[in-house]
C-alpha positions in Angstrom: -8.6 19.1 -47.4 -10.3 16.0 -48.8 -13.6 15.6 -50.6 -14.6 13.0 -48.0 -13.6 13.7 -44.4 -11.5 10.8 -43.0 -11.8 10.6 -39.2 -8.7 8.9 -37.9 -8.1 6.2 -36.9 -9.7 4.9 -40.1 -9.8 1.8 -42.3 -9.3 2.4 -46.0 -11.2 0.4 -48.6 -8.6 -1.6 -50.5 -11.0 -1.8 -53.5 -11.3 1.9 -53.8 -7.5 2.3 -53.5 -7.0 -0.3 -56.2 -9.5 1.5 -58.5 -8.2 4.9 -57.5 -11.7 6.0 -56.7 -11.4 7.2 -53.1 -10.1 10.3 -51.4 -6.6 8.8 -51.4 -5.0 7.9 -54.7 -2.0 5.6 -55.0 0.2 6.4 -58.0 1.5 2.9 -57.7 4.8 1.1 -57.9 7.3 2.2 -60.6 10.9 1.6 -61.5 11.6 4.1 -64.3 10.3 7.6 -65.0 8.6 6.5 -68.2 6.5 4.0 -66.3 4.7 6.7 -64.2 1.1 7.3 -65.2 1.0 11.1 -65.6 -2.7 11.0 -66.1 -3.2 9.6 -62.6 -1.1 12.3 -61.1 -2.5 15.2 -63.0 -6.1 14.1 -62.4 -5.7 14.4 -58.6 -7.4 17.6 -57.7 -7.0 19.6 -54.5 -9.6 17.5 -52.8 -7.5 14.3 -53.1 -4.4 13.0 -51.3 -1.9 11.6 -53.7 0.6 8.8 -52.6 3.5 9.6 -54.8 5.1 7.0 -57.1 7.3 4.5 -55.2 9.3 1.3 -55.5 7.9 -1.8 -53.8 10.7 -3.5 -52.1 11.0 -6.5 -49.8 12.0 -6.1 -46.2 15.6 -7.3 -46.8 16.3 -5.5 -50.1 19.9 -4.3 -50.6 20.4 -1.1 -48.6 21.7 0.9 -51.6 18.5 0.1 -53.4 16.4 1.1 -50.4 18.2 4.4 -50.1 18.3 5.2 -53.8 15.8 8.0 -54.4 13.1 7.6 -57.1 13.6 10.2 -59.8 10.5 12.3 -60.0 11.5 15.1 -62.3 9.5 16.2 -65.2 6.2 14.8 -64.0 4.3 18.1 -64.0 4.3 20.3 -67.1 7.8 19.3 -68.1 9.3 20.9 -65.0 12.6 19.7 -63.6 11.3 20.3 -60.0 10.5 17.4 -57.7 7.1 15.9 -58.6 5.1 17.0 -55.6 6.4 20.6 -55.7 3.8 21.4 -58.4 1.1 19.2 -57.0 -2.0 21.1 -55.9 -3.2 18.4 -53.5 -2.0 16.7 -50.3 0.7 14.2 -50.8 2.0 11.0 -49.2 5.3 9.1 -49.4 6.1 5.4 -49.0 8.9 4.9 -46.5 10.7 1.6 -46.3 11.4 0.3 -42.7 15.1 0.1 -43.4 15.3 3.5 -45.1 18.1 5.7 -43.5 17.3 9.0 -45.2 14.7 11.2 -43.4 11.4 11.5 -45.4 10.5 14.6 -47.2 7.6 16.8 -45.8 4.2 15.3 -46.7 0.8 14.9 -45.3 0.8 11.1 -45.2 3.5 8.5 -44.7 3.0 4.9 -45.8 5.1 2.1 -44.2 6.6 0.1 -47.1 6.4 -3.7 -46.7 4.2 -3.3 -43.7 2.7 -6.7 -44.0 6.1 -8.3 -43.4 6.2 -6.6 -40.0 3.6 -9.0 -38.5 5.1 -11.0 -35.7 8.2 -8.8 -35.8 7.7 -6.9 -32.6 10.9 -4.9 -32.4 11.0 -4.0 -36.1 7.4 -2.9 -36.0 7.9 -0.7 -32.9 11.2 0.7 -34.2 9.7 1.5 -37.6 6.7 3.4 -36.3 8.7 5.3 -33.6 11.4 6.3 -36.1 8.8 7.6 -38.5 6.7 9.5 -35.9 9.9 11.1 -34.5 11.1 12.2 -37.9 7.8 13.6 -39.3 5.5 16.4 -38.4 3.0 15.6 -35.6 0.0 16.6 -37.6 0.7 14.1 -40.4 -0.8 10.7 -40.8 0.8 7.2 -40.8 -0.6 4.4 -42.9 0.3 0.7 -42.4 -1.2 -1.2 -45.4 -2.1 -4.9 -45.4 -1.3 -5.4 -41.7 -4.5 -4.8 -39.7 -6.7 -7.5 -38.2 -9.3 -7.3 -35.4 -6.7 -8.9 -33.1 -3.9 -6.3 -33.6 -5.8 -3.2 -34.6 -5.8 -1.6 -31.1 -2.1 -2.2 -30.6 -1.3 -0.7 -34.0 -3.3 2.5 -33.2 -1.8 2.8 -29.8 1.6 2.5 -31.3 0.9 5.5 -33.6 -0.7 4.2 -36.8 -3.5 6.4 -38.0 -4.7 4.5 -41.2 -5.0 0.9 -42.0 -6.9 -1.0 -44.7 -8.9 -4.2 -45.1 -6.4 -6.0 -47.2 -5.2 -8.5 -44.6 -8.8 -9.2 -43.6 -9.7 -10.1 -47.2 -6.5 -12.2 -47.7 -7.3 -14.1 -44.5 -10.8 -14.8 -45.9 -9.4 -16.4 -49.1 -7.1 -18.5 -46.8 -10.2 -19.8 -45.0 -9.2 -17.9 -41.8 -12.1 -16.7 -39.7 -11.1 -13.6 -37.8 -12.3 -12.5 -34.3 -11.1 -9.9 -31.8 -9.3 -12.7 -29.9 -7.5 -14.3 -32.9 -8.2 -16.3 -36.0 -9.4 -19.9 -36.5 -9.4 -22.2 -39.6 -12.9 -22.6 -40.9 -12.6 -26.3 -40.8 -12.2 -26.2 -37.0 -15.2 -24.0 -36.3 -18.1 -25.8 -34.5 -20.3 -22.8 -34.3 -20.0 -19.1 -35.2 -18.9 -17.0 -32.3 -20.4 -14.0 -34.1 -23.9 -12.7 -34.9 -22.9 -10.5 -37.8 -25.1 -10.4 -41.0 -22.8 -12.9 -42.7 -22.7 -15.5 -40.0 -26.4 -15.1 -39.2 -27.4 -15.7 -42.9 -25.1 -18.7 -43.4 -26.3 -20.5 -40.3 -23.6 -23.0 -39.4 -20.0 -23.6 -40.1 -20.9 -26.9 -41.8 -23.0 -25.0 -44.3 -20.1 -22.6 -44.9 -17.7 -25.4 -45.6 -20.1 -26.9 -48.0 -20.0 -23.9 -50.3 -18.0 -23.5 -53.4 -14.5 -22.1 -52.8 -14.9 -18.6 -54.3 -18.2 -18.0 -52.6 -16.9 -19.3 -49.2 -13.9 -17.0 -49.5 -16.0 -14.0 -50.3 -18.3 -14.5 -47.3 -15.4 -15.1 -44.9 -13.7 -12.0 -46.2 -16.9 -10.1 -45.7 -17.2 -11.3 -42.1 -13.5 -10.4 -41.4 -14.1 -6.9 -42.7 -17.1 -6.5 -40.5 -15.1 -7.6 -37.4 -12.3 -5.2 -38.3 -14.8 -2.4 -38.6 -16.4 -3.3 -35.2 -13.0 -3.3 -33.6 -12.2 0.1 -35.0 -15.5 1.5 -33.6 -14.6 0.1 -30.2 -11.0 1.5 -30.3 -12.4 5.0 -31.2 -14.7 4.8 -28.2 -11.7 3.9 -26.0 -9.8 6.9 -27.4 -12.7 9.3 -26.7 -13.1 7.8 -23.2 -9.4 8.0 -22.5 -9.0 4.2 -21.8 -7.2 3.0 -24.9 -4.2 1.9 -22.9 -6.4 -0.1 -20.5 -8.0 -1.8 -23.5 -4.6 -2.5 -25.2 -3.3 -4.2 -22.0 -6.2 -6.6 -22.3 -6.0 -7.0 -26.1 -2.3 -7.6 -26.4 -2.6 -10.8 -24.5 -3.9 -12.7 -27.5 -0.5 -12.8 -29.2 3.0 -12.9 -27.7 4.3 -10.5 -30.3 1.7 -7.9 -29.5 2.6 -8.1 -25.8 6.2 -7.6 -26.8 5.3 -4.5 -28.8 3.7 -2.9 -25.8 6.7 -3.8 -23.6 9.1 -2.4 -26.1 7.0 0.7 -26.5 7.1 1.3 -22.8 10.8 1.3 -22.9 10.7 4.2 -25.3 9.6 6.5 -22.4 10.2 9.8 -24.2 8.2 8.8 -27.2 5.1 7.9 -25.1 5.5 10.5 -22.4 5.4 13.4 -24.9 2.2 12.0 -26.4 0.4 11.1 -23.1 -2.0 13.6 -21.4 -1.2 14.5 -17.8 -4.8 13.9 -16.8 -7.7 11.7 -17.9 -11.4 11.7 -17.0 -11.4 7.9 -16.4 -10.1 5.7 -13.7 -6.6 4.2 -14.4 -7.1 0.5 -14.2 -3.8 -1.3 -13.2 -4.5 -5.0 -13.6 -1.4 -6.2 -15.5 2.4 -6.3 -15.1 2.5 -3.6 -17.9 0.5 -1.2 -15.8 3.4 -0.2 -13.7 5.2 0.9 -16.8 2.5 3.3 -17.9 3.5 6.9 -18.5 0.9 8.1 -16.0 2.6 5.9 -13.3 6.2 6.7 -14.2 5.5 10.4 -14.6 3.9 10.6 -11.2 6.8 8.8 -9.6 9.3 11.0 -11.3 7.5 14.2 -10.4 7.2 13.2 -6.7 10.9 12.8 -6.7 11.9 15.9 -8.7 9.2 18.4 -7.9 7.9 17.6 -4.4 9.5 18.8 -1.2 8.3 17.8 2.2 7.7 20.4 4.9 10.7 21.8 6.7 12.3 18.8 8.3 13.7 21.0 11.1 10.1 21.3 12.3 8.5 18.2 10.9 11.2 15.6 11.4 9.0 12.5 11.7 7.7 10.5 8.7 4.7 8.2 9.0 4.4 5.6 6.2 0.8 4.4 5.7 -0.8 1.8 3.4 -3.1 2.8 0.6 -6.9 2.3 0.6 -9.5 1.2 -1.9 -11.3 4.5 -1.7 -9.7 7.6 -3.2 -8.6 10.2 -2.1 -7.2 8.1 0.8 -8.4 10.7 3.4 -12.0 9.8 2.5 -11.6 6.1 3.4 -12.6 4.5 6.7 -9.1 3.2 7.2 -7.4 6.6 6.8 -10.0 8.2 9.0 -8.8 5.9 11.8 -5.2 6.8 11.0 -6.0 10.5 11.1 -7.9 10.1 14.3 -5.0 8.2 15.9 -2.6 11.1 14.9 -5.0 13.7 16.2 -3.1 16.7 17.7 0.2 15.7 16.0 -0.6 15.7 12.3 1.0 19.1 11.7 4.2 17.8 13.3 4.6 14.7 11.2 4.7 14.1 7.5 2.5 11.4 5.9 3.2 9.4 2.8 1.2 6.5 1.4 2.7 3.4 -0.2 0.7 2.0 -3.1 1.1 -0.1 -6.2 1.6 0.9 -8.9 2.3 4.6 -8.0 4.9 3.9 -5.4 5.0 6.9 -2.9 2.1 9.3 -2.6 2.7 12.3 -0.3 -0.5 13.2 1.6 -0.4 16.6 -0.1 -0.7 15.0 -3.5 -3.4 12.4 -2.8 -6.0 14.4 -4.9 -3.7 14.6 -7.9 -4.4 12.5 -11.0 -3.7 9.6 -11.0 -3.3 9.2 -7.2 -7.0 9.7 -6.7 -8.1 8.1 -10.0 -6.7 4.5 -10.1 -7.9 1.0 -9.2 -6.0 -2.2 -8.8 -6.7 -5.9 -8.1 -6.2 -6.5 -4.4 -5.2 -10.0 -3.3 -2.9 -9.3 -0.3 0.0 -10.9 -2.2 2.7 -8.8 -3.9 4.6 -9.9 -6.9 8.4 -9.6 -7.2 8.2 -6.8 -9.8 5.5 -5.0 -7.8 7.6 -5.1 -4.6 10.8 -4.1 -6.5 9.1 -1.0 -8.1 7.5 0.3 -5.0 10.7 -0.3 -3.0 12.7 1.7 -5.6 10.3 4.6 -5.3 10.5 4.6 -1.5 14.3 4.2 -1.6 14.8 7.1 -3.9 12.5 9.3 -1.8 14.3 8.5 1.5 17.7 9.0 -0.1 16.6 12.5 -1.1 14.8 13.5 2.1 16.5 12.7 5.4 13.9 12.3 8.2 15.1 12.0 11.8 12.4 9.4 12.6 10.6 7.0 10.3 7.5 5.1 11.4 6.0 2.5 9.2 2.4 1.7 10.1 2.0 -1.1 7.5 1.8 -4.8 7.2 2.1 -7.6 4.6 3.6 -6.5 1.3 3.9 -2.9 2.5 6.1 -4.0 5.4 8.2 -6.1 3.1 8.9 -3.1 1.0 9.9 -1.0 4.0 12.2 -3.7 5.3 13.9 -4.0 1.9 14.5 -0.3 1.8 15.6 -0.2 5.5 18.2 -2.8 4.7 19.4 -1.2 1.5 19.8 2.3 3.1 21.0 1.1 6.5 18.5 3.3 8.2 16.2 2.6 11.1 12.4 2.3 10.7 10.0 1.8 13.6 7.2 -0.6 12.7 4.1 0.3 14.7 1.6 -2.4 13.4 1.8 -5.3 15.8 3.0 -8.5 14.1 0.1 -10.5 12.7 -2.3 -7.7 13.4 -4.0 -5.3 11.0 -2.8 -1.7 11.1 -6.4 -0.9 11.9 -6.4 -2.9 15.1 -6.9 -0.7 18.2 -3.6 -1.8 19.7 -1.7 -1.1 16.5 -3.2 2.4 16.2 -2.3 3.0 19.9 1.2 1.9 19.2 1.5 4.2 16.2 0.4 7.2 18.3 3.0 6.3 21.0 5.7 6.1 18.4 4.7 9.5 17.1 4.5 11.1 20.5 8.0 9.9 21.4 9.4 10.9 18.1 8.1 14.4 17.4 10.4 17.3 18.3 7.5 19.6 19.3 4.6 19.3 21.7 1.0 19.1 20.3 -0.7 22.4 19.8 -2.9 23.5 22.7 -4.4 26.9 21.9 -7.2 27.4 19.4 -5.1 30.1 17.7 -2.2 27.8 17.3 -4.4 25.0 15.9 -6.0 27.5 13.4 -2.6 28.7 12.3 -1.3 25.2 11.7 -4.4 24.3 9.8 -3.8 27.3 7.5 -0.2 26.3 7.1 -1.2 22.8 6.1 -3.6 24.1 3.5 -1.0 26.5 2.1 1.5 23.6 2.1 -0.8 21.4 0.2 -1.7 24.1 -2.4 2.0 24.8 -2.9 2.8 21.1 -3.3 0.1 20.8 -6.0 1.5 23.9 -7.8 5.0 22.4 -7.6 3.8 19.1 -9.0 2.1 20.9 -11.9 4.7 23.5 -12.8 8.0 22.6 -11.1 9.8 22.8 -7.8 9.6 26.2 -6.2 6.7 27.6 -8.2 4.3 27.0 -5.3 6.0 29.6 -3.0 6.2 32.2 -5.8 2.5 31.7 -6.8 1.1 31.3 -3.3 2.7 33.6 -0.7 2.3 33.3 3.1 -0.5 35.9 3.2 -2.6 34.0 0.6 -6.1 32.9 1.6 -7.7 29.7 0.7 -11.5 29.4 0.8 -13.2 26.1 0.3 -16.5 24.4 0.0 -17.8 21.0 -0.9 -17.3 21.8 -4.6 -13.6 22.8 -4.3 -11.4 25.6 -3.1 -10.2 29.0 -4.3 -6.9 30.8 -3.7 -6.8 34.6 -3.1 -3.9 36.9 -2.9 -4.5 40.5 -1.9 -8.2 40.1 -2.6 -7.7 38.8 -6.1 -8.6 35.1 -7.0 -5.4 33.6 -8.5 -6.5 30.0 -8.9 -9.1 27.4 -8.1 -9.2 23.6 -7.8 -10.0 21.4 -10.8 -11.7 18.1 -11.1 -8.3 16.4 -11.4 -6.9 17.6 -8.1 -4.8 20.2 -9.8 -5.2 24.0 -9.8 -6.6 26.2 -12.6 -5.0 29.6 -13.0 -6.8 33.0 -13.5 -5.2 35.9 -15.3 -4.2 37.3 -12.0 -2.5 34.0 -11.2 -0.7 34.0 -14.5 0.9 37.3 -13.6 2.5 35.7 -10.5 3.9 32.7 -12.5 7.6 32.5 -13.4 8.1 34.0 -16.9 9.8 31.0 -18.6 7.6 27.9 -17.9 4.4 26.5 -19.2 4.0 29.4 -21.6 2.7 29.4 -25.2 3.9 32.4 -27.3 1.4 33.3 -30.1 1.5 35.6 -33.0 0.0 39.1 -33.1 -3.7 38.5 -32.7 -6.4 38.4 -30.0 -7.7 34.8 -29.8 -11.4 34.1 -29.3 -12.0 30.9 -27.3 -9.1 28.8 -28.6 -5.6 29.0 -30.1 -4.8 26.9 -33.2 -1.4 25.5 -33.9 -0.6 27.8 -36.8 -0.8 30.8 -34.4 1.8 29.3 -32.0 5.3 30.7 -32.3 7.0 29.0 -29.3 5.9 26.7 -26.6 7.5 25.3 -23.5 8.7 21.8 -24.5 7.6 20.4 -21.2 4.0 21.2 -21.9 1.8 18.1 -22.3 -1.8 17.7 -23.3 -4.2 18.8 -20.5 -1.6 20.9 -18.8 -2.5 24.3 -17.5 -0.7 26.9 -19.7 -0.3 30.6 -20.1 -0.8 32.0 -23.6 1.0 35.2 -24.3 1.5 37.5 -27.3 2.0 41.1 -28.1 -1.8 41.6 -28.2 -3.1 39.2 -25.7 -2.6 37.2 -22.5 -4.7 34.2 -21.5 -4.9 31.0 -19.5 -6.3 27.7 -20.6 -5.6 24.0 -21.0 -3.2 22.5 -23.6 -4.7 20.2 -26.2 -1.3 19.3 -27.6 2.2 18.9 -26.2 4.6 21.8 -26.6 6.6 20.2 -29.4 3.3 19.3 -31.2 2.1 22.9 -31.0 5.3 24.2 -32.7 5.6 21.4 -35.2 2.0 21.3 -36.3 0.4 23.4 -39.0 -3.2 22.5 -38.1 -5.2 21.5 -35.0 -6.3 23.0 -31.7 -3.3 23.9 -29.5 -4.9 25.5 -26.4 -8.5 25.6 -25.2 -8.6 29.1 -23.6 -10.6 29.7 -20.4 -9.9 33.4 -20.1 -8.2 36.0 -22.3 -7.7 39.8 -22.3 -5.8 42.3 -24.4 -2.2 42.7 -23.4 
């Protein structure tokens, strides 16, 4: 829409804004109709974005003044219509943090008095969340005079799309030298921790302090702008790599209020969950206390509880609890190879779950699912109180829902502490097979686990080759169904993958066939990708995107979406359906975003055919 494409997140040039020379033109602050510069408004062509006239108000202005609408009639050709109704360009509105009325529909929203939100963690988080929840998902949010290299990543993660260099310039004229890790007064600098063009040219802080005030301020401001731009480039790379959250958990440590913002944001689970992809291509790094509150972690724990069902407990009535391993999936690790060997002949008669921080409980069937096979943590052998409490709560809820006759915990250390806590809370009995003081990998501990399993299972180990082959097929079907349930909802697995389905595998993955037709295949994230034949077997009311009357070619854009399942999240497998076409692909937006957006890619189609 603009004469100069703005790739968000972006930093706006405050000088261009002041001179009204950029792609975004600010009409400015006004208090009466006659103060509005009609020439500025009328000169904005279709290639510009116009921030409509507004009143600049302090944070604690009287509420009646904040909520009083600015009269904008008669601004275009003597009309009595609202000012922007006859504007032939994109528009923006300034919204005060304390404003109670919902904003009108625009392309850009500007947080009024944004600079006063610095160090106000709750107000900053509440302001952004309220605006994002009450505006279209394809509109931009601008926080002026607030961004520094130190807080930029947190602002963008919070939901801000546009910032400017105003704060960086002001800090320069206050003799504040900005870095990614904070700011320092120039008179305390011993050497420049930066090799930018400004610092390299000046040489030393002593030389900088010896300059005249205006020249010194100009140079410091220039350095600050460079550092802000460098941080933006880094944040963009983090977004493209899918690791912005990992970076934010490191960056928020520099200021207490930034850490508070992240913790408050994590409490707004619905806001974050709707905007967080179900899969990422990078490893989830869980190195901080905030990591266990990540959407990927809480979503996995919730789906294990609500969507996963263990095998029929009348046949498989023994649960074996195992510790996690450094290598993922766990079955590929040396430790789990020993566990599997010790359970040889009985694995189809027991059910295995893995305890891990921060994910909690990972059923063996879901060990290849993101993030169970795609996370890494710092291992010290010592568990924190929060860590123990979270994993214990996951195990407690799992055992409350699924009543196993026998529970064997082959764990030690923090894992054993978790099990004992849950055992006491539920009043159930757990058999601990790892010998006290010995590793679960010790030969005597492994032998003790096998003995506990043999005495606990209700069936004898399979003897015949035919029975072994049948149980192997059953286990593979069970795993595929569990993955389908995790993706689409409890019960979908049995409908999609009947008993007579065949699963063929190789080193590169597996394929599922029903009546000779391939219905699905494995993806790189441990999930399954549907074919058109598989789409026909899916329930009619879930993970579907209904489109208008057209035959899409390669992708579906948001304007073509009529309805979408609200539980769809970015990267979910979805079925696209319309009067002229049916297709399968991967969502690039959440369901609510598809419906609420008037632009953008909604679904990346993998296969499509005429209906």
